Each structure stands twice: as structure tokens, then as C-alpha cells.
DOKEDREN-185126 format. One record per residue (C-alpha): residue number from 1; x, y, z. Coordinates in Angstrom, 2 decimals. Layout:
ATOM num      c1      c2      c3
ATOM NUM       X       Y       Z
...
***
This chain:
ATOM num      c1      c2      c3
ATOM   1    6.57  -50.00   18.09
ATOM   2    3.91  -51.91   19.97
ATOM   3    0.14  -51.40   19.83
ATOM   4    0.21  -49.99   23.32
ATOM   5    2.56  -47.36   22.79
ATOM   6    0.82  -43.71   21.62
ATOM   7    2.19  -42.61   18.25
ATOM   8    4.70  -39.85   18.29
ATOM   9    3.50  -36.36   17.78
ATOM  10    4.31  -34.57   15.09
ATOM  11    3.58  -31.34   16.58
ATOM  12    6.48  -29.10   17.86
ATOM  13    5.30  -26.17   20.10
ATOM  14    6.80  -22.94   18.78
ATOM  15    9.80  -21.54   20.77
ATOM  16    9.60  -17.68   21.04
ATOM  17   12.50  -15.83   19.67
ATOM  18   14.36  -13.27   21.51
ATOM  19   16.62  -11.21   19.25
ATOM  20   19.63   -9.64   20.66
ATOM  21   20.12   -5.86   20.24
ATOM  22   22.53   -4.80   17.47
ATOM  23   24.29   -1.63   15.91
ATOM  24   25.21   -1.02   12.51
ATOM  25   24.41    0.70    9.09
ATOM  26   21.77   -1.58    8.26
ATOM  27   19.99   -1.66   11.73
ATOM  28   20.32    2.19   11.74
ATOM  29   18.66    2.08    8.17
ATOM  30   15.99   -0.08    9.48
ATOM  31   14.97    2.52   12.45
ATOM  32   14.95    5.60   10.13
ATOM  33   12.58    3.73    8.11
ATOM  34   10.62    2.47   10.98
ATOM  35   10.49    6.36   12.04
ATOM  36    9.43    7.55    8.70
ATOM  37    6.75    4.88    8.03
ATOM  38    4.98    5.14   11.32
ATOM  39    5.28    8.77   11.37
ATOM  40    3.48    8.95    7.88
ATOM  41    0.96    6.58    8.95
ATOM  42    0.19    8.02   12.32
ATOM  43    0.58   11.86   11.24
ATOM  44   -1.06   12.11    7.98
ATOM  45   -4.66   11.97    9.04
ATOM  46   -4.16   15.22   10.74
ATOM  47   -2.54   17.23    7.99
ATOM  48   -4.95   19.80    6.87
ATOM  49   -5.64   21.02    3.03
ATOM  50   -7.86   23.87    2.08
ATOM  51  -10.25   23.17   -0.61
ATOM  52  -12.87   25.61    0.09
ATOM  53  -15.76   26.14    2.31
ATOM  54  -18.12   23.18    1.03
ATOM  55  -15.16   20.41    0.74
ATOM  56  -13.51   18.38    3.76
ATOM  57  -10.00   20.06    4.65
ATOM  58   -8.22   17.01    5.37
ATOM  59   -5.21   16.43    3.33
ATOM  60   -5.85   12.56    2.90
ATOM  61   -9.40   11.27    3.22
ATOM  62  -11.42    8.16    1.62
ATOM  63  -14.74    9.55    2.10
ATOM  64  -17.22    6.49    1.36
ATOM  65  -20.37    8.28    2.10
ATOM  66  -19.71   10.93   -0.83
ATOM  67  -17.82    8.38   -2.82
ATOM  68  -14.66   10.40   -2.99
ATOM  69  -10.89    9.79   -2.32
ATOM  70   -8.97   13.02   -1.45
ATOM  71   -5.04   13.13   -1.69
ATOM  72   -3.82   16.82   -1.19
ATOM  73   -4.80   18.63   -4.17
ATOM  74   -5.94   15.56   -5.97
ATOM  75   -9.61   14.25   -5.77
ATOM  76  -10.55   10.91   -7.34
ATOM  77  -14.23   10.28   -8.35
ATOM  78  -15.62    6.85   -8.49
ATOM  79  -15.52    6.77  -12.14
ATOM  80  -11.68    7.71  -12.21
ATOM  81  -10.90    4.45  -10.10
ATOM  82   -8.33    3.71  -12.81
ATOM  83   -5.95    6.04  -10.84
ATOM  84   -6.24    3.64   -7.86
ATOM  85   -5.91    0.65  -10.13
ATOM  86   -2.78    2.22  -11.61
ATOM  87   -1.33    2.79   -8.39
ATOM  88   -1.70   -0.72   -7.36
ATOM  89   -0.14   -1.94  -10.59
ATOM  90    2.82    0.48   -9.75
ATOM  91    2.99   -1.06   -6.34
ATOM  92    3.25   -4.55   -7.68
ATOM  93    5.72   -3.68  -10.35
ATOM  94    7.90   -1.59   -7.69
ATOM  95    7.91   -5.09   -5.48
ATOM  96    8.94   -7.16   -8.49
ATOM  97   11.69   -4.52   -9.34
ATOM  98   12.98   -4.46   -5.69
ATOM  99   12.75   -8.15   -5.29
ATOM 100   14.75   -8.79   -8.26
ATOM 101   17.23   -6.71   -7.55
ATOM 102   17.64   -7.12   -3.46
ATOM 103   15.59   -9.97   -2.66
ATOM 104   13.25   -9.52    0.03
ATOM 105   14.16   -6.11    0.82
ATOM 106   10.53   -4.79    1.21
ATOM 107    9.88   -7.56    3.83
ATOM 108   12.98   -6.82    5.76
ATOM 109   12.53   -2.91    5.83
ATOM 110    9.31   -1.50    4.87
ATOM 111    6.67   -4.36    5.26
ATOM 112    4.00   -3.50    7.99
ATOM 113    4.48   -6.48    9.75
ATOM 114    8.17   -6.01   10.14
ATOM 115    7.71   -2.39   11.10
ATOM 116    5.33   -3.13   14.10
ATOM 117    7.29   -6.21   14.94
ATOM 118   10.60   -4.05   15.25
ATOM 119    8.62   -1.62   17.40
ATOM 120    7.05   -4.29   19.69
ATOM 121   10.54   -5.84   20.12
ATOM 122   12.02   -2.29   20.92
ATOM 123    9.30   -2.07   23.62
ATOM 124    9.93   -5.72   25.31
ATOM 125   13.60   -4.90   25.24
ATOM 126   13.01   -1.71   27.14
ATOM 127   10.97   -3.15   29.62
ATOM 128   12.45   -6.78   30.02
ATOM 129   15.91   -6.42   29.12
ATOM 130   18.06   -7.58   26.26
ATOM 131   18.15  -11.27   24.83
ATOM 132   19.59  -13.06   28.09
ATOM 133   17.23  -11.17   30.50
ATOM 134   14.21  -11.91   28.49
ATOM 135   15.42  -15.82   27.99
ATOM 136   15.78  -16.15   31.63
ATOM 137   12.19  -14.59   32.06
ATOM 138   10.71  -16.69   29.62
ATOM 139   12.27  -19.94   31.00
ATOM 140   11.21  -18.80   34.66
ATOM 141    8.47  -21.37   35.55
ATOM 142    7.48  -19.28   38.63
ATOM 143    4.98  -16.35   37.98
ATOM 144    6.33  -14.17   40.53
ATOM 145    5.39  -10.45   41.25
ATOM 146    8.20   -9.38   39.10
ATOM 147    7.40  -11.36   36.21
ATOM 148    3.78  -10.25   36.22
ATOM 149    4.69   -6.54   36.53
ATOM 150    6.57   -6.82   33.52
ATOM 151    4.51   -9.05   31.56
ATOM 152    1.63   -6.77   32.14
ATOM 153    3.60   -3.61   31.55
ATOM 154    4.75   -5.14   28.28
ATOM 155    1.20   -5.93   27.24
ATOM 156   -0.39   -2.70   28.17
ATOM 157    2.20   -0.86   26.14
ATOM 158    1.58   -3.25   23.21
ATOM 159   -1.93   -3.00   23.48
ATOM 160   -1.94    0.99   23.44
ATOM 161    0.32    0.89   20.25
ATOM 162   -2.36   -1.67   18.72
ATOM 163   -4.95    1.07   19.76
ATOM 164   -3.34    4.02   18.13
ATOM 165   -2.92    1.75   15.08
ATOM 166   -6.38    1.06   14.61
ATOM 167   -7.43    4.60   15.70
ATOM 168   -5.07    5.81   13.26
ATOM 169   -6.76    3.76   10.52
ATOM 170  -10.33    5.09   10.73
ATOM 171   -9.22    8.42   10.80
ATOM 172   -8.59    7.96    7.20
ATOM 173  -12.22    7.50    6.38
ATOM 174  -13.57   10.49    8.54
ATOM 175  -12.86   13.99    9.71
ATOM 176   -9.89   13.03   12.20
ATOM 177  -10.37   15.64   14.63
ATOM 178  -14.40   15.20   14.47
ATOM 179  -13.97   11.33   14.93
ATOM 180  -11.72   11.50   17.68
ATOM 181  -13.99   13.38   19.73
ATOM 182  -17.06   11.02   18.74
ATOM 183  -14.79    7.89   19.85
ATOM 184  -13.96    9.68   23.02
ATOM 185  -17.38   10.66   23.80
ATOM 186  -18.83    7.39   22.70
ATOM 187  -20.99    9.19   20.10
ATOM 188  -19.05    7.57   17.07
ATOM 189  -20.49    4.89   14.50
ATOM 190  -20.27    1.06   15.78
ATOM 191  -18.34    0.37   12.56
ATOM 192  -15.56    2.83   13.87
ATOM 193  -15.53    1.04   17.12
ATOM 194  -15.45   -2.43   15.28
ATOM 195  -12.74   -1.63   13.13
ATOM 196  -10.62   -0.13   15.74
ATOM 197  -11.05   -3.31   17.89
ATOM 198  -10.32   -5.54   15.20
ATOM 199   -7.11   -3.84   14.18
ATOM 200   -6.16   -3.48   17.91
ATOM 201   -6.37   -7.07   18.26
ATOM 202   -4.65   -8.17   15.26
ATOM 203   -2.11   -5.66   15.85
ATOM 204   -1.25   -7.00   19.26
ATOM 205   -1.36  -10.58   18.24
ATOM 206    0.64  -10.32   14.94
ATOM 207    3.47   -8.05   16.37
ATOM 208    3.67   -9.34   19.73
ATOM 209    3.14  -13.09   19.63
ATOM 210    2.89  -14.37   16.02
ATOM 211    5.77  -12.44   14.76
ATOM 212    7.84  -14.64   11.96
ATOM 213    4.96  -16.92   11.88
ATOM 214    3.20  -14.57   10.05
ATOM 215    6.18  -14.19    7.32
ATOM 216    6.69  -17.87    7.31
ATOM 217    3.17  -19.15    7.21
ATOM 218    0.60  -16.66    6.57
ATOM 219    2.19  -14.38    3.82
ATOM 220    2.33  -16.03    0.34
ATOM 221    5.44  -13.70   -0.76
ATOM 222    8.07  -16.25    0.23
ATOM 223    6.84  -18.62   -2.09
ATOM 224    6.43  -16.15   -4.88
ATOM 225    9.54  -14.31   -4.37
ATOM 226   11.80  -17.20   -6.33
ATOM 227   10.13  -16.19   -9.77
ATOM 228   11.41  -12.79   -9.38
ATOM 229   15.00  -13.62   -8.49
ATOM 230   17.89  -14.96  -10.47
ATOM 231   21.58  -15.41  -10.15
ATOM 232   22.42  -11.75  -10.23
ATOM 233   19.95  -10.75   -7.33
ATOM 234   21.60   -9.40   -4.39
ATOM 235   20.67  -11.40   -1.29
ATOM 236   22.34  -11.84    2.23
ATOM 237   24.61  -14.65    2.36
ATOM 238   27.51  -16.42    3.92
ATOM 239   31.03  -16.80    2.58
ATOM 240   31.40  -20.15    3.52
ATOM 241   34.64  -20.62    1.32
ATOM 242   36.30  -18.02    3.67
ATOM 243   34.63  -19.00    7.08
ATOM 244   34.92  -22.41    7.08
ATOM 245   36.13  -24.62    8.81
ATOM 246   34.71  -22.95   12.06
ATOM 247   36.40  -22.79   15.45
ATOM 248   35.94  -25.85   17.49
ATOM 249   34.56  -27.99   14.26
ATOM 250   36.07  -31.36   13.98
ATOM 251   37.92  -30.29   10.99
ATOM 252   39.99  -27.85   12.93
ATOM 253   40.41  -30.30   15.95
ATOM 254   41.88  -32.61   12.94
ATOM 255   44.53  -30.12   12.41
ATOM 256   43.03  -28.13    9.34
ATOM 257   43.52  -24.42    9.10
ATOM 258   40.62  -22.45   11.10
ATOM 259   38.26  -20.13    8.90
ATOM 260   37.24  -16.72    9.82
ATOM 261   34.00  -17.74   11.41
ATOM 262   34.62  -18.46   15.38
ATOM 263   30.97  -19.82   15.74
ATOM 264   29.96  -17.09   18.02
ATOM 265   26.30  -17.24   17.05
ATOM 266   25.94  -13.72   16.85
ATOM 267   24.24  -13.76   13.56
ATOM 268   21.74  -16.53   14.83
ATOM 269   21.24  -14.19   18.01
ATOM 270   20.14  -11.11   16.18
ATOM 271   18.05  -12.67   13.53
ATOM 272   14.36  -11.91   14.09
ATOM 273   13.13  -15.18   12.39
ATOM 274   15.42  -17.36   14.21
ATOM 275   17.56  -19.00   11.38
ATOM 276   21.26  -19.59   11.02
ATOM 277   22.26  -17.59    7.58
ATOM 278   25.24  -19.93    7.33
ATOM 279   22.85  -22.68    6.51
ATOM 280   22.28  -21.01    3.02
ATOM 281   19.28  -19.38    1.68
ATOM 282   16.02  -20.27    3.51
ATOM 283   12.51  -19.32    2.93
ATOM 284   12.02  -17.81    6.12
ATOM 285   14.90  -15.10    5.73
ATOM 286   13.53  -11.50    5.16
ATOM 287   16.89  -10.09    4.05
ATOM 288   16.71   -7.71    7.11
ATOM 289   20.76   -7.55    7.17
ATOM 290   20.83   -7.75   10.82
ATOM 291   22.99  -10.76   10.67
ATOM 292   25.64   -8.44    8.67
ATOM 293   25.84   -5.96   11.31
ATOM 294   26.50   -8.44   14.07
ATOM 295   28.97  -10.25   12.03
ATOM 296   30.94   -7.23   10.83
ATOM 297   30.98   -6.14   14.45
ATOM 298   32.59   -9.41   15.39
ATOM 299   35.15   -9.40   12.63
ATOM 300   36.12   -5.94   13.57
ATOM 301   36.65   -7.15   16.94
ATOM 302   38.79  -10.17   16.20
ATOM 303   40.83   -8.37   13.51
ATOM 304   39.25  -10.17   10.38
ATOM 305   37.99   -8.39    7.29
ATOM 306   34.42   -7.49    7.10
ATOM 307   31.97   -9.04    4.79
ATOM 308   31.93  -12.72    6.00
ATOM 309   28.14  -12.34    5.85
ATOM 310   27.35   -9.76    3.31
ATOM 311   24.89   -8.89    0.24
ATOM 312   25.98  -10.96   -2.51
ATOM 313   24.85  -12.53   -5.64
ATOM 314   25.01  -16.45   -6.71
ATOM 315   26.69  -15.44  -10.18
ATOM 316   29.69  -13.97   -8.02
ATOM 317   30.43  -17.09   -6.00
ATOM 318   32.91  -18.94   -8.52
ATOM 319   35.07  -15.79   -9.10
ATOM 320   34.96  -14.96   -5.39
ATOM 321   36.03  -18.51   -4.49
ATOM 322   39.02  -18.19   -6.62
ATOM 323   40.14  -15.13   -5.05
ATOM 324   38.62  -12.67   -7.66
ATOM 325   36.79   -9.65   -6.54
ATOM 326   33.00   -9.66   -7.13
ATOM 327   31.24   -7.72  -10.00
ATOM 328   30.17   -4.07   -9.41
ATOM 329   26.85   -3.53   -7.69
ATOM 330   25.43   -1.68  -10.49
ATOM 331   25.85   -4.53  -12.92
ATOM 332   23.75   -6.74  -10.69
ATOM 333   20.92   -4.14  -10.23
ATOM 334   20.89   -2.94  -13.80
ATOM 335   20.31   -5.83  -16.04
ATOM 336   17.66   -6.86  -18.49
ATOM 337   15.21   -7.80  -16.00
ATOM 338   15.44   -4.86  -13.48
ATOM 339   15.75   -2.55  -16.57
ATOM 340   12.32   -3.83  -17.96
ATOM 341   10.36   -3.73  -14.56
ATOM 342   11.78    0.03  -14.31
ATOM 343   10.47    0.99  -17.84
ATOM 344    6.87   -0.99  -17.07
ATOM 345    6.83    1.05  -13.88
ATOM 346    7.54    4.49  -15.42
ATOM 347    5.26    4.00  -17.88
ATOM 348    2.48    3.39  -15.78
ATOM 349    3.52    6.59  -13.64
ATOM 350    4.13    8.58  -16.70
ATOM 351    0.32    7.42  -18.12
ATOM 352   -1.27    8.25  -14.73
ATOM 353    0.61   11.76  -14.71
ATOM 354   -0.92   12.18  -18.47
ATOM 355   -4.17   11.22  -17.07
ATOM 356   -4.25   13.57  -14.27
ATOM 357   -3.00   16.60  -16.05
ATOM 358   -5.53   16.40  -18.95
ATOM 359   -8.64   15.62  -16.85
ATOM 360  -11.24   18.40  -16.75
ATOM 361  -12.81   19.96  -13.72
ATOM 362  -16.15   19.69  -15.92
ATOM 363  -17.71   16.40  -17.13
ATOM 364  -21.02   15.39  -18.42
ATOM 365  -23.03   12.40  -19.43
ATOM 366  -26.07   12.12  -21.57
ATOM 367  -28.76    9.42  -21.15
ATOM 368  -31.73    9.92  -23.60
ATOM 369  -35.13    8.81  -22.26
ATOM 370  -36.48    5.60  -24.23
ATOM 371  -39.82    5.57  -23.20
ATOM 372  -41.21    7.33  -25.01
ATOM 373  -38.41    7.69  -27.79
ATOM 374  -39.99   10.93  -28.56
ATOM 375  -43.20   13.07  -28.15
ATOM 376  -45.26   14.88  -30.80
ATOM 377  -46.42   18.17  -29.37
ATOM 378  -49.69   19.76  -30.26
ATOM 379  -48.09   22.41  -32.60
ATOM 380  -46.44   19.29  -34.47
ATOM 381  -42.83   20.02  -33.11
ATOM 382  -40.95   16.86  -31.82
ATOM 383  -39.45   16.61  -28.26
ATOM 384  -36.78   14.40  -26.94
ATOM 385  -35.86   14.02  -23.35
ATOM 386  -32.56   13.56  -21.97
ATOM 387  -31.16   13.05  -18.41
ATOM 388  -27.77   15.02  -18.37
ATOM 389  -25.52   14.66  -15.44
ATOM 390  -22.76   17.58  -14.73
ATOM 391  -20.13   16.91  -12.91
ATOM 392  -18.59   20.07  -10.89
ATOM 393  -15.29   19.03   -9.66
ATOM 394  -14.45   22.56   -8.47
ATOM 395  -14.64   23.76   -4.82
ATOM 396  -17.24   26.15   -5.56
ATOM 397  -20.72   26.56   -7.31
ATOM 398  -20.35   27.04  -10.88
ATOM 399  -22.93   28.28  -13.57
ATOM 400  -23.19   25.48  -16.24
ATOM 401  -24.73   26.51  -19.77
ATOM 402  -26.20   23.81  -21.98
ATOM 403  -26.56   23.87  -25.72
ATOM 404  -27.04   21.50  -28.75
ATOM 405  -25.27   21.69  -32.22
ATOM 406  -26.08   19.34  -35.16
ATOM 407  -29.10   21.12  -36.48
ATOM 408  -29.61   25.19  -36.39
ATOM 409  -33.72   24.52  -35.71
ATOM 410  -33.13   22.21  -32.54
ATOM 411  -33.68   24.36  -29.28
ATOM 412  -33.03   23.42  -25.79
ATOM 413  -35.29   23.84  -22.63
ATOM 414  -34.11   22.96  -19.11
ATOM 415  -36.51   21.45  -16.84
ATOM 416  -37.39   23.69  -13.76
ATOM 417  -35.70   27.18  -15.26
ATOM 418  -36.36   29.17  -18.38
ATOM 419  -32.69   29.74  -18.83
ATOM 420  -30.25   27.79  -20.93
ATOM 421  -27.94   27.53  -18.05
ATOM 422  -27.93   25.97  -14.35
ATOM 423  -26.37   26.31  -11.08
ATOM 424  -24.05   23.20  -10.07
ATOM 425  -23.21   22.95   -6.61
ATOM 426  -19.48   22.27   -5.57
ATOM 427  -17.81   19.02   -5.97
ATOM 428  -21.19   17.38   -6.90
ATOM 429  -22.78   15.42   -9.60
ATOM 430  -25.80   17.29  -10.60
ATOM 431  -28.70   15.54  -12.50
ATOM 432  -30.81   17.79  -14.99
ATOM 433  -33.59   16.85  -17.07
ATOM 434  -33.21   18.59  -20.57
ATOM 435  -35.85   18.85  -23.43
ATOM 436  -34.70   19.13  -27.06
ATOM 437  -37.39   20.29  -29.45
ATOM 438  -37.47   20.15  -33.02
ATOM 439  -40.06   22.62  -34.66
ATOM 440  -41.47   20.33  -37.47
ATOM 441  -41.61   16.39  -38.15
ATOM 442  -42.90   14.15  -40.57
ATOM 443  -44.56   12.00  -37.93
ATOM 444  -43.92    8.75  -36.14
ATOM 445  -44.43    6.56  -39.17
ATOM 446  -41.37    7.99  -41.05
ATOM 447  -39.18    8.60  -37.88
ATOM 448  -35.70    9.21  -38.64
ATOM 449  -32.80   10.10  -36.09
ATOM 450  -30.25   12.87  -36.25
ATOM 451  -26.81   12.85  -34.72
ATOM 452  -26.30   15.96  -31.94
ATOM 453  -23.74   17.10  -29.87
ATOM 454  -24.65   18.50  -26.16
ATOM 455  -22.20   21.06  -25.05
ATOM 456  -21.90   22.40  -21.44
ATOM 457  -19.75   25.65  -20.74
ATOM 458  -18.47   26.80  -17.22
ATOM 459  -19.51   30.39  -17.76
ATOM 460  -16.96   31.35  -14.96
ATOM 461  -13.75   30.37  -16.91
ATOM 462  -14.97   29.15  -20.08
ATOM 463  -14.18   25.22  -19.48
ATOM 464  -16.20   23.04  -22.13
ATOM 465  -17.00   19.64  -22.24
ATOM 466  -19.25   17.50  -24.79
ATOM 467  -21.08   14.11  -25.38
ATOM 468  -22.60   12.95  -28.56
ATOM 469  -26.01   11.60  -28.86
ATOM 470  -28.86   11.32  -31.25
ATOM 471  -32.42   13.21  -31.90
ATOM 472  -35.14   11.08  -32.81
ATOM 473  -38.42   11.41  -34.69
ATOM 474  -37.43   14.02  -37.35
ATOM 475  -37.95   13.47  -40.97
ATOM 476  -35.33   14.36  -43.55
***
């Protein structure tokens, strides 16, 4: 290369992928999952759930202002975040389980990027036509009225889907009907508009333009999944020992018998990431199985057995090449690795259920006031001060009675009331200043401490809770 010649560019512009429409059992399964997941996402904020007059009636609500997470009959408080952590652990273990059994099945069927991309491609196909029509429109250099009309219509629908996506997301954080009214009347908080705008833009770009690039370059899972898979993992593959040599190949022209693959490119044309599964396993493959539907359709038309492209395991290759049948699918799925993931997933789930069922609707914390540690009253008695936080997790106000055990001579005084009980509002953490008094003392110079236990009782149903503490300043 001469010095005057410019260096060749290593950059190759992305060529958009226009998947062809395909029908089959896996495509139908993807349509079903798309409808269910989008239905859950868009409809859930509008489901009502009666929790009482003083609590929100939205079934699923992440109330950041009041630091609550409501999920139908379950209410999670900030100190119970371990429930959320447990659910995240279960989600991770579930992802490991499905990947070890079926490869990137999550990516191919239920990942939000896949679901929204499928929806955007569906809109694109409705407006611009199937693969060949979209290819012609893309390669058309002249921007005439028809191309402008089709593109603008498609982009407007995409933008509306993105707007609905961003709008549905913010409804999980506030009362949906109220927030919708505020959004329409321009009275909502700026954070709501900002969130909707960001999610609208990202959905529009990721689902409409980035598509497979998010899966290939932005998502880390393709690079992690190999650690979850082994030779018994069922993945989408091509039976080259049955399909090769292909029609029109040099081997067939030289007189070798032709395999079942007629090189129709149907598997490539329907692939949403634009790869050729016949080249073997690739990082880009999301295991959506659309190539299986396309190939099975062609095999049926030419009178060949289905399964040239299919879910298969590497461990079956040797015996299949020899003409033997592969192992039963359950022998691939039920193996030590998947059983271990299932056991761990189940243990975490059972632990969360156990913690959920044993938790009380009444809780308390006790914090002794350390400055001063105790006070000597004019009559010689000793008084300790405590901040007691009472949590009423019920949907109605409750009367809570406080008492102390550990020494029968100790008595309790509640600040602000002459009684030994206090009204705690519904679904509230109520802070109550409590004084514990001992009638006699030996003086500060001989200060001792006594172990005591605070009890709180819900007077409406008898539920009780306790916390241990100490009383300072008493003699032996």
C-alpha cells in the first residue's frame, strides 16, 4: 500500500434485518407469550384491591413516598426488603435453570427486548408488507410520497407504543387513574414526564432500530450463558450429517448424493438476528426457534422428515450420526445441574413463603435514650426514657397497650397520655416516648442495670410482640 492511499476502514455499516413471516408451533408460542407478558405489563396497574379506607386500592404499587410496596394482599415495608432480595435471587436461579436446560430460551421468548422487538416487527409488517416488500422499500433511494407515508405511519405507531410503555411504567409508582388525569391535564410531577419521555425514546430506538444490536453488543448474557450450559443443554441446531451436502453445492455437482437441505435460505430469512444456524452455534443466536418452524415447513413441502433444524443436545450428536435415536428429552432436562438449580430455587421460595406467613401485623423497636442514661427524681425514684416505634401493618387504626416485665416494681408511663395504651394509625410506624420508673434506687454512684422486656399488645385481637432492653440506675 502506498503512502498516498488511505487506510482501509474497519467499520462496516449495519445492514437492517427484515425477518420473513413464519408460521408454526414456536411462532405461535411466541405470540402467546407476547400477548400474556404485554397484557400483564399494561393491565396490572389498573387492577384494584381493597385494603381499607386509609390505604391505596391499587393491586400492585411501589409507593416511594410512603416507602411501601403493595402486591395484592402482600405489603412490604422498608425493613422487609429481604423479600425483594429473595425474589431477585429466585429470578437469577430461574434464569440459570432455564439456560442450563434450554439455552437462551429466556432471550428468545420472554426478554422485554425480544417481546417489544416482535411487536415492532409486527407493526412494520402490517404497514410495509412482508420481507421482500420491506427490502425493496429500504433499498429504494428515492424518497417519494409512498415511502414517506409508510415510514411516517410506522414511526408514529412505534412512538405510540413507546409512549404507552413509558406511561404504563410510571403507573406502577402512583395511583394509575389519578396519575393519568394529571398527565393529561399537565399537572403531574416533572419526574413523571421525564420518565415517560426517556422510556418512550428508549423503546422507540431499541425496538425499532437497534433490535438485534442490543442482544449482541449491549446485553452481557450471551457472554455469560456459556458457563450455564453443557453438552446436555438443549439448543437450536442443524443436523448437518443429514442436511449436507446441500443442493447446488460443489459436492453435489461432483456426483455426491444430495442431503436434505435444499439451501432455500428459509431459516436465514426468518431469523431476527440475521444469522445462518447451519454455521453452528453462535453468540448472536437467541434460541427463538423460528428457524425450526421455517425449516419444518419446507421439509413438509418437499416430503422430507421434519427436524433438520431442531432442539438438540451435543451429547446426542455421535449416536444420531450413527443412526440411533437421541436420548429422551427429560434425560437432558433432569440432570444433576438442573436438579441442583431447582432445589436451590425451591428452597429460596419456601423460605420466603415461610417468612411471609410467620410475620406479624404488629412490630416494635425500642431505643433507650442515652443522654442522660437515667434521671433521679425528687422522690428518689429512677426514671429511664425510651423511644418505642410501633408498626401497625393493619388496614385500620388499632389500640396498642404497652407493658414491661422483668421486675414487678417497675411501672410504665406514656408521654402525652395518662393511659398505658396508645392509638396507632393504620399502616403506620408510630413513635411513642415511654418512661419506665423504679420507686427506689441506690444512687448514681452504685448504678446497676436490670434486664427488662417491653411487650405491646393489639387490644382488638390480642396479637403481641416484644423487644428486650435494659433499665439503668437501680441498685441490687
